[in-house]
NUKOL-592610 format. One record per residue (C-alpha): x, z, y. Coordinates in steps of 0.5 Angstrom, whole numbers, padded with zeros to 4 digits, always signed. Layout:
N
XZY/...
END
This chain:
508
+0037-0045+0054/+0033-0048+0048/+0036-0047+0040/+0031-0052+0038/+0024-0054+0035/+0021-0051+0030/+0015-0053+0025/+0009-0049+0022/+0005-0052+0017/-0002-0048+0016/-0006-0049+0009/-0013-0048+0012/-0015-0052+0005/-0013-0047+0001/-0018-0041+0000/-0013-0035+0001/-0011-0029-0002/-0015-0023+0001/-0012-0019+0005/-0012-0011+0003/-0013-0006+0009/-0009-0002+0005/-0003-0006+0007/-0003-0002+0014/-0003+0005+0012/+0003+0010+0014/+0007+0016+0011/+0007+0023+0014/+0011+0029+0011/+0013+0035+0013/+0020+0034+0017/+0023+0035+0024/+0017+0034+0028/+0012+0030+0024/+0008+0036+0024/+0009+0041+0028/+0009+0039+0035/+0007+0032+0033/+0000+0031+0030/-0001+0039+0031/+0001+0043+0037/-0004+0049+0039/-0004+0051+0046/-0002+0043+0048/-0006+0041+0055/-0009+0036+0050/-0010+0040+0043/-0017+0041+0040/-0020+0048+0038/-0016+0047+0032/-0009+0045+0034/-0009+0037+0034/-0006+0033+0040/-0012+0028+0042/-0007+0024+0046/-0003+0023+0039/-0010+0022+0035/-0011+0017+0041/-0005+0014+0039/-0006+0013+0032/-0013+0010+0032/-0010+0005+0037/-0005+0004+0032/-0010+0002+0027/-0008+0006+0020/-0011+0005+0015/-0010+0010+0010/-0003+0016+0010/+0000+0018+0005/+0002+0026+0005/+0005+0030+0004/+0011+0028+0002/+0017+0025+0001/+0023+0029-0001/+0019+0035+0001/+0014+0034-0004/+0018+0035-0010/+0020+0043-0007/+0012+0043-0005/+0007+0048-0008/+0001+0046-0005/-0003+0053-0005/+0001+0054+0000/-0003+0050+0005/-0010+0053+0003/-0013+0059+0005/-0013+0064+0011/-0007+0062+0015/-0005+0069+0017/-0004+0070+0009/+0000+0064+0009/+0007+0064+0006/+0013+0062+0011/+0018+0057+0006/+0025+0054+0006/+0025+0047+0004/+0031+0045+0001/+0030+0038+0002/+0030+0038+0011/+0034+0044+0011/+0028+0047+0015/+0023+0053+0015/+0016+0051+0014/+0011+0056+0016/+0004+0051+0013/+0000+0052+0018/-0002+0045+0016/-0004+0044+0010/-0009+0040+0006/-0016+0042+0009/-0012+0041+0016/-0009+0035+0015/-0015+0032+0012/-0019+0034+0018/-0014+0030+0022/-0015+0024+0018/-0022+0025+0019/-0022+0024+0026/-0017+0019+0027/-0021+0015+0022/-0016+0014+0016/-0016+0015+0009/-0012+0021+0005/-0007+0018-0001/-0003+0025-0004/+0003+0025-0007/+0004+0030-0013/+0010+0034-0014/+0013+0032-0020/+0020+0034-0019/+0020+0042-0019/+0012+0042-0022/+0009+0038-0028/+0002+0036-0031/-0001+0043-0030/-0001+0043-0023/-0003+0037-0022/-0009+0038-0025/-0010+0044-0021/-0009+0040-0014/-0014+0035-0017/-0019+0040-0019/-0019+0043-0012/-0019+0037-0009/-0024+0033-0013/-0029+0036-0017/-0036+0039-0015/-0036+0045-0016/-0037+0050-0022/-0030+0052-0023/-0026+0058-0020/-0022+0052-0016/-0028+0049-0013/-0030+0056-0011/-0023+0057-0007/-0024+0051-0004/-0031+0053-0001/-0029+0059+0001/-0023+0056+0005/-0028+0052+0008/-0029+0046+0005/-0035+0046+0000/-0036+0038-0002/-0029+0035-0005/-0024+0032-0001/-0025+0026-0006/-0018+0023-0006/-0018+0016-0009/-0010+0015-0009/-0005+0019-0012/+0002+0018-0012/+0006+0021-0018/+0012+0024-0015/+0017+0021-0010/+0023+0018-0011/+0025+0021-0018/+0031+0015-0019/+0034+0019-0013/+0040+0024-0015/+0038+0027-0007/+0032+0029-0010/+0029+0036-0013/+0028+0034-0020/+0031+0028-0021/+0030+0025-0028/+0033+0020-0031/+0027+0014-0032/+0025+0016-0040/+0024+0022-0037/+0020+0021-0031/+0016+0016-0035/+0014+0020-0040/+0012+0025-0035/+0008+0020-0031/+0005+0018-0036/+0002+0024-0040/+0001+0027-0032/-0003+0020-0031/-0008+0021-0038/-0009+0028-0036/-0012+0026-0029/-0016+0021-0032/-0020+0026-0036/-0022+0030-0030/-0023+0024-0026/-0022+0016-0030/-0023+0013-0022/-0017+0015-0020/-0012+0010-0017/-0005+0012-0018/+0002+0010-0016/+0008+0010-0021/+0015+0012-0018/+0019+0006-0017/+0026+0005-0014/+0028+0009-0008/+0032+0002-0006/+0034-0004-0008/+0040-0003-0007/+0040+0003-0013/+0044+0002-0019/+0039+0004-0023/+0034-0001-0020/+0030-0006-0025/+0032-0002-0031/+0028+0004-0027/+0022-0001-0026/+0022-0004-0033/+0023+0004-0037/+0018+0007-0033/+0013+0002-0034/+0014+0002-0041/+0012+0009-0041/+0007+0009-0037/+0004+0001-0036/-0003+0002-0038/-0004+0008-0035/-0003+0007-0028/-0005+0002-0022/+0001+0001-0018/+0009+0002-0017/+0012+0004-0011/+0017+0001-0007/+0022+0004-0001/+0026+0000+0004/+0029+0002+0010/+0034-0003+0015/+0038-0002+0020/+0043-0005+0024/+0050-0004+0022/+0057-0006+0025/+0054-0010+0030/+0051-0014+0025/+0045-0017+0029/+0044-0023+0025/+0043-0019+0018/+0039-0015+0021/+0034-0019+0024/+0034-0023+0017/+0031-0016+0013/+0025-0019+0011/+0029-0023+0007/+0031-0017+0003/+0024-0014+0003/+0022-0021-0001/+0027-0021-0006/+0026-0013-0007/+0018-0015-0008/+0019-0022-0012/+0024-0018-0017/+0019-0012-0018/+0013-0017-0020/+0018-0020-0025/+0019-0014-0028/+0012-0012-0028/+0010-0018-0031/+0015-0018-0037/+0013-0011-0039/+0005-0013-0039/+0007-0019-0043/+0011-0015-0048/+0006-0010-0049/+0001-0015-0049/-0004-0012-0044/-0010-0015-0040/-0008-0009-0035/-0006-0012-0029/+0000-0007-0024/+0001-0009-0017/+0006-0006-0011/+0005-0001-0007/+0011-0001-0001/+0009+0006+0001/+0015+0007+0005/+0018+0002+0010/+0021+0002+0017/+0027+0001+0021/+0031+0008+0019/+0038+0009+0021/+0040+0013+0016/+0047+0013+0017/+0047+0016+0023/+0042+0021+0020/+0048+0023+0015/+0053+0023+0020/+0050+0027+0025/+0044+0030+0024/+0044+0033+0016/+0044+0041+0017/+0047+0045+0011/+0048+0052+0014/+0045+0058+0010/+0045+0062+0016/+0041+0056+0020/+0033+0054+0018/+0030+0051+0024/+0023+0050+0024/+0021+0043+0027/+0028+0041+0029/+0029+0035+0032/+0030+0030+0026/+0030+0023+0025/+0028+0021+0032/+0031+0015+0032/+0030+0011+0039/+0027+0004+0037/+0030-0002+0041/+0027-0009+0041/+0030-0012+0035/+0028-0006+0031/+0021-0008+0033/+0022-0015+0032/+0025-0013+0024/+0019-0009+0023/+0014-0015+0026/+0018-0019+0021/+0018-0014+0015/+0009-0014+0016/+0010-0022+0015/+0014-0020+0009/+0008-0016+0006/+0003-0021+0008/+0006-0027+0005/+0006-0023-0002/-0001-0020+0000/-0003-0022-0008/+0001-0017-0011/+0003-0012-0005/-0005-0008-0005/-0002-0002+0000/+0004+0000+0004/+0006+0005+0009/+0010+0005+0015/+0015+0011+0014/+0013+0015+0018/+0008+0016+0024/+0010+0022+0029/+0016+0023+0031/+0021+0022+0025/+0023+0015+0025/+0016+0013+0028/+0012+0009+0032/+0008+0015+0036/+0013+0019+0040/+0012+0027+0043/+0014+0031+0047/+0013+0039+0046/+0008+0041+0052/+0009+0034+0054/+0007+0027+0053/+0006+0022+0047/+0008+0015+0048/+0008+0008+0044/+0016+0006+0042/+0018-0001+0041/+0016-0002+0034/+0008+0001+0035/+0006-0007+0038/+0008-0011+0032/+0004-0007+0027/-0002-0005+0032/-0003-0011+0033/-0002-0014+0026/-0007-0009+0023/-0012-0012+0029/-0011-0018+0028/-0009-0019+0020/-0016-0020+0017/-0019-0024+0012/-0015-0028+0007/-0007-0029+0008/-0006-0037+0008/+0001-0040+0006/+0005-0043+0011/+0011-0047+0011/+0016-0047+0016/+0021-0053+0018/+0027-0050+0023/+0034-0049+0023/+0038-0044+0020/+0043-0039+0020/+0048-0036+0017/+0049-0028+0016/+0053-0024+0012/+0049-0020+0008/+0043-0025+0006/+0047-0032+0007/+0043-0037+0010/+0036-0036+0013/+0031-0040+0018/+0031-0038+0025/+0024-0038+0025/+0019-0033+0020/+0011-0033+0020/+0005-0032+0016/-0002-0034+0018/-0009-0030+0017/-0017-0033+0017/-0023-0028+0019/-0029-0030+0016/-0031-0032+0022/-0025-0038+0022/-0021-0035+0027/-0014-0036+0025/-0008-0031+0027/-0001-0033+0026/+0005-0028+0026/+0012-0031+0029/+0018-0028+0029/+0025-0032+0032/+0031-0029+0030/+0036-0033+0034/+0039-0029+0039/+0042-0036+0043/+0035-0038+0046/+0028-0040+0045/+0025-0044+0040/+0019-0049+0041/+0015-0049+0036/+0009-0054+0034/+0004-0051+0030/+0000-0057+0025/-0006-0055+0021/-0008-0061+0016/-0015-0064+0015/-0018-0065+0022/-0020-0058+0024/-0019-0056+0031/-0019-0050+0036/-0023-0049+0042/-0018-0044+0045/-0013-0039+0044/-0009-0033+0046/-0001-0030+0044/+0002-0024+0045/+0009-0023+0045/+0015-0017+0045/+0021-0020+0048/+0026-0017+0053/+0032-0021+0055/+0036-0014+0053/+0034-0013+0046/+0037-0006+0045/+0032-0004+0051/+0027+0001+0049/+0021+0006+0051/+0023+0013+0052/+0020+0020+0055/+0023+0018+0062/+0021+0011+0061/+0015+0011+0056/+0013+0003+0058/+0019+0000+0059/+0018-0005+0053/+0011-0008+0051/+0008-0014+0049/+0006-0020+0054/+0001-0025+0054/+0005-0032+0053/+0003-0036+0058/+0007-0042+0054/+0002-0042+0049/-0003-0050+0049/-0009-0050+0044/-0011-0058+0045/-0016-0058+0038/-0011-0059+0033/-0005-0060+0038/-0002-0053+0038/+0005-0051+0042/+0009-0045+0044/+0015-0042+0046/+0018-0037+0042/+0023-0033+0047/+0030-0031+0042/+0030-0024+0039/+0022-0024+0039/+0015-0022+0036/+0009-0027+0037/+0002-0026+0035/-0002-0032+0036/-0010-0032+0035/-0013-0038+0035/-0021-0039+0036/-0025-0044+0031/-0028-0051+0035/-0035-0054+0033/-0035-0056+0025/
END
């Protein structure tokens, strides 16, 4: 059964917009089993001498993560970075108010930086501007980035790191617009603190990239006005402003859920408009872009109803929190959100899938047991691998459908990139639940392709999942319907599916 035809026009004559590799970042917070029995599990059969699970290292490498934001998240607003340095046997055990857990601080700055060196990703550090302030931020910056000659750098050397960590990107707090956040502030108060902290940090290291807290959701009652206010205070002191967005299927409304990227598009467009408004009012020549440093499918309503712990007699260590088991439909939405990020590559300069291991994550582990790929692993890994070079404009002609949350939306969405060697990669979702779509790809200007290959994530059961019992139930498969004959390119998109199509150039 077919839902109809679709036509995708790729503008190869356009120079395109460079795709920043940092779009394929991720996020690790001290929450649940993200660190303990996730990244780090001494005694595990695969653990190295430092206690890191090498099976997880291999999967994160395969995922293609460019940078990782750490250590939070909500956790950071109550975090004392000094707790995570120095000899492990002397590190304090603390109660983490954000996730109602006990934190042993076995893993801190040194360990996590070493882990990132192993997986080949850059470190992005978030600062505690919730319960701490400018002075503590300067202490951490000095400890992390100054070459030597101070008490803090001598301490770093004694702790096993004589040379600096060289962290370039720093987040000025986390979600301080949210009443749930320790140290929640008004936009005016936060904007003043962020600007003061940014100015002070640049006196120590003028070449830092600084990220201002934007709204933690487009649905926040302060959205828009928060951005305008904090940017008015800090515009010329920062480089990026953050966006956070999570999506879930609600009340069986799969059509709206599959169209979640429509909301992400609107979120980005609104924040860009506010950034440019503040720039115009200030008459500034400085440019601020977006760091979409938390995004994913997250069944937050399930966590709030079933998992949130509040007992003052029970502060567990590494509890099973936020361990959503992702379906095929969830993975298709993750693929479509990546399409939105690529579409906005001119203003979204970095992004972080939240999170990386166990907690709302593409990689899952069992203590003492295996690690495996969730369904959401595949669109991220393949987009990271193939979305290189420049993002190209595309035009889609297809049927539409009505959704309860997003109005009328196209059934097909897509993005395209072009590598330096002329290889074109297409990333396509079919939101239809009722049948396949026959896609014709049109490349004006006489450009031809010698060959191509396509891979598709789809299952007849769009609620199919990968689990400990059946870790390979869902994956990507070669799509044998792809036909490439010069400039004639066709492909069948099954319902509720995500596909990547790689087209290799023919003779010039």
